[in-house]
TIDREN-188783 format. One record per residue (C-alpha): x, y, z. Coordinates in pm, 1 decimal. Example, Ala and Ser with C-alpha at 12.3 -4.5 7.8 and 13.67 -1.06 7.14 Angstrom:
BEGIN
+----------+----------+----------+
:        u :        v :        w :
+----------+----------+----------+
:   1230.0 :   -450.0 :    780.0 :
:   1367.0 :   -106.0 :    714.0 :
+----------+----------+----------+
//
This chain:
BEGIN
+----------+----------+----------+
:        u :        v :        w :
+----------+----------+----------+
:   5843.8 :  10153.5 :  13428.6 :
:   6158.4 :  10367.4 :  13411.5 :
:   6374.0 :  10059.8 :  13477.1 :
:   6212.9 :   9878.2 :  13181.1 :
:   6285.0 :  10172.3 :  12952.5 :
:   6644.6 :  10187.0 :  13075.0 :
:   6697.4 :   9812.3 :  13019.6 :
:   6543.8 :   9830.5 :  12673.0 :
:   6764.6 :  10127.0 :  12583.7 :
:   7073.7 :   9950.1 :  12718.5 :
:   6998.1 :   9641.0 :  12508.7 :
:   6935.3 :   9855.8 :  12203.7 :
:   7282.2 :  10007.8 :  12240.2 :
:   7464.7 :   9690.8 :  12352.2 :
:   7344.3 :   9455.1 :  12078.6 :
:   7496.0 :   9650.7 :  11788.8 :
:   7822.3 :   9688.4 :  11980.2 :
:   7842.0 :   9312.6 :  12035.2 :
:   7749.6 :   9245.0 :  11672.7 :
:   8010.5 :   9494.3 :  11553.9 :
:   8276.2 :   9325.2 :  11761.5 :
:   8190.4 :   8991.1 :  11603.3 :
:   8189.7 :   9118.1 :  11245.6 :
:   8567.9 :   9138.9 :  11221.4 :
:   8700.9 :   8804.6 :  11099.8 :
:   8988.7 :   8624.0 :  11263.3 :
:   9288.4 :   8482.1 :  11081.4 :
:   9166.9 :   8132.2 :  11169.4 :
:   8825.4 :   8194.0 :  11012.6 :
:   8991.3 :   8335.3 :  10700.9 :
:   9224.9 :   8033.6 :  10679.8 :
:   8929.0 :   7797.1 :  10702.1 :
:   8753.3 :   7991.0 :  10426.5 :
:   9063.3 :   7973.8 :  10205.8 :
:   9084.0 :   7597.1 :  10261.8 :
:   8717.2 :   7561.0 :  10168.7 :
:   8759.0 :   7763.8 :   9850.7 :
:   9080.6 :   7581.1 :   9762.5 :
:   8912.1 :   7241.5 :   9792.0 :
:   8615.5 :   7333.4 :   9569.1 :
:   8689.3 :   7400.7 :   9199.7 :
:   8361.8 :   7588.6 :   9148.7 :
:   8427.2 :   7816.8 :   9445.1 :
:   8784.6 :   7876.6 :   9330.4 :
:   8657.9 :   7971.0 :   8984.5 :
:   8400.6 :   8205.9 :   9139.9 :
:   8669.4 :   8357.7 :   9366.0 :
:   8885.9 :   8433.3 :   9062.3 :
:   8588.4 :   8582.5 :   8875.9 :
:   8513.3 :   8801.4 :   9178.3 :
:   8869.5 :   8936.1 :   9166.9 :
:   8830.9 :   9019.0 :   8796.0 :
:   8496.1 :   9185.7 :   8861.0 :
:   8653.0 :   9407.5 :   9127.1 :
:   8905.4 :   9529.8 :   8871.4 :
:   8630.4 :   9587.9 :   8615.3 :
:   8425.4 :   9775.6 :   8875.2 :
:   8720.7 :  10004.2 :   8942.6 :
:   8754.7 :  10070.3 :   8568.6 :
:   8382.9 :  10142.0 :   8530.2 :
:   8394.9 :  10378.4 :   8825.6 :
:   8694.6 :  10563.5 :   8682.1 :
:   8512.1 :  10600.5 :   8348.9 :
:   8198.3 :  10717.7 :   8527.0 :
:   7996.2 :  10444.4 :   8353.8 :
:   7711.4 :  10394.8 :   8599.3 :
:   7524.6 :  10145.8 :   8380.1 :
:   7828.1 :   9917.0 :   8345.1 :
:   7905.8 :   9958.9 :   8715.4 :
:   7554.9 :   9847.6 :   8813.8 :
:   7568.0 :   9544.9 :   8581.2 :
:   7906.0 :   9439.9 :   8717.9 :
:   7790.7 :   9494.9 :   9076.8 :
:   7491.7 :   9266.1 :   9013.9 :
:   7724.2 :   8994.0 :   8878.6 :
:   7952.0 :   9041.9 :   9177.6 :
:   7664.3 :   9012.5 :   9422.9 :
:   7545.0 :   8693.1 :   9253.0 :
:   7891.0 :   8534.2 :   9271.8 :
:   7935.2 :   8637.0 :   9634.9 :
:   7601.4 :   8475.7 :   9718.5 :
:   7722.7 :   8155.6 :   9548.5 :
:   8033.9 :   8162.0 :   9766.6 :
:   7814.4 :   8138.1 :  10073.9 :
:   7758.5 :   8318.3 :  10402.8 :
:   8107.6 :   8250.7 :  10541.1 :
:   8265.5 :   8424.4 :  10244.2 :
:   8032.8 :   8721.7 :  10281.6 :
:   8099.7 :   8750.5 :  10656.9 :
:   8476.0 :   8741.1 :  10610.9 :
:   8490.3 :   8983.5 :  10319.2 :
:   8247.0 :   9224.6 :  10481.8 :
:   8452.8 :   9217.5 :  10800.4 :
:   8774.6 :   9277.0 :  10607.7 :
:   8632.6 :   9611.2 :  10500.2 :
:   8713.5 :   9728.9 :  10853.0 :
:   9077.1 :   9613.3 :  10834.9 :
:   9347.2 :   9852.1 :  10715.1 :
:   9532.3 :   9660.3 :  10441.2 :
:   9859.4 :   9830.7 :  10534.1 :
:   9838.1 :   9731.3 :  10901.3 :
:  10004.2 :   9420.6 :  11044.2 :
:   9663.0 :   9258.9 :  11066.1 :
:   9585.2 :   9351.4 :  10705.6 :
:   9916.5 :   9203.1 :  10592.8 :
:   9836.4 :   8878.2 :  10775.9 :
:   9500.2 :   8852.3 :  10600.9 :
:   9665.4 :   8927.7 :  10268.4 :
:   9911.7 :   8643.9 :  10327.3 :
:   9626.4 :   8404.5 :  10406.8 :
:   9456.1 :   8482.0 :  10074.2 :
:   9780.3 :   8489.7 :   9869.0 :
:   9763.1 :   8120.9 :   9765.6 :
:   9417.7 :   8176.6 :   9617.7 :
:   9528.8 :   8488.2 :   9430.1 :
:   9820.4 :   8294.8 :   9281.0 :
:   9582.2 :   8032.0 :   9146.4 :
:   9377.1 :   8297.9 :   8970.9 :
:   9659.2 :   8405.8 :   8740.6 :
+----------+----------+----------+
//
């Protein structure tokens, strides 16, 4: 019985560690995502709208406008869902990457062509 409890506890601890290790995107996965977005006009439009919403969210937060923030966050969530699970996985994983690190700079370079198209 003690062995079963130990194995169950070990799995309980190991599974999140494995999942955490897989949540960080690779450059290759990000490049594939960028290619997918680039080849789909609707996704590119949504990507650009997401960028604008992030700026608007920052403004709403600075103003302390919780109602506007919530409305913008709902729009953002809807657009991110439209982008698909790959987009969500990559962007969620990028939250763990320091943008000033070498790795962060590489990811920034991968997404640069998309940002240029949004201007």
